[in-house]
C-alpha positions in Angstrom: 8.8 -28.5 8.8 10.0 -28.6 5.2 12.9 -26.7 3.7 10.6 -24.5 1.7 8.7 -23.7 4.9 12.0 -22.7 6.6 12.7 -20.4 3.6 9.3 -18.8 4.1 9.9 -18.4 7.8 13.2 -16.7 7.2 11.8 -14.4 4.6 8.8 -13.6 6.9 11.1 -12.7 9.8 13.4 -10.6 7.5 10.3 -8.8 6.2 8.9 -8.2 9.6 12.2 -6.7 10.8 12.3 -4.4 7.8 8.6 -3.5 7.9 8.2 -4.9 4.4 5.7 -7.2 2.7 7.2 -10.7 2.6 6.1 -11.3 -1.0 7.8 -8.2 -2.2 10.9 -9.0 -0.3 11.0 -12.5 -1.6 10.6 -11.2 -5.2 13.5 -8.8 -4.6 15.7 -11.5 -3.2 14.9 -13.8 -6.2 16.1 -10.9 -8.5 19.5 -11.1 -6.7 19.9 -14.8 -7.3 18.4 -18.3 -6.8 20.0 -18.6 -3.4 18.2 -15.4 -2.2 21.4 -13.7 -1.0 21.2 -11.6 2.1 23.6 -9.6 4.3 24.8 -12.1 6.8 24.2 -9.5 9.6 20.5 -9.6 8.8 20.5 -13.3 9.1 22.3 -13.1 12.5 19.7 -10.7 13.7 17.0 -13.3 13.2 19.0 -16.4 14.0 17.6 -16.8 17.5 14.1 -16.3 16.3 14.5 -19.0 13.6 16.0 -21.3 16.2 13.1 -20.7 18.6 10.5 -21.1 15.8 12.0 -24.4 14.7 13.1 -25.7 18.1 16.6 -26.3 16.8 20.0 -24.9 17.4 22.7 -24.0 14.8 26.2 -24.3 16.3 28.6 -21.4 15.9 30.8 -22.9 13.2 32.3 -21.8 9.9 29.7 -23.9 8.1 26.9 -22.0 9.9 28.5 -18.7 9.1 28.7 -19.6 5.4 25.1 -20.7 5.5 24.0 -17.3 6.7 24.9 -15.6 3.4 21.7 -16.5 1.7 18.1 -17.4 2.7 18.2 -20.8 1.0 21.6 -21.8 2.5 20.4 -20.7 5.9 17.1 -22.7 5.4 19.1 -25.8 4.3 21.3 -25.6 7.4 18.2 -25.3 9.7 16.4 -28.1 7.8 19.5 -30.4 8.0 19.7 -29.8 11.7 16.0 -30.5 12.1 16.5 -33.8 10.1 19.4 -34.8 12.5 17.1 -34.1 15.5 14.3 -36.2 14.0 16.8 -39.1 13.5 18.2 -38.7 17.0 14.8 -38.7 18.7 13.5 -41.7 16.7 
């Protein structure tokens, strides 16, 4: 899974929870800024689903909490964790 695919997954899950079209939600997030800022509580709501969908686990750290402030930072944190897992399993 690539970082852009993780971004899409997060936006899809946020849109699903909000009963919104993912494309429209993505466009609205882009208008708010390049990092696609979101309410961190929304990200927490989908954290478990993202972890299940990507078969990874984000530890409860300050770094993870900061990452939950935007879709792109959240996706980067997931993608980095996936990268660590790939290295560890190789």
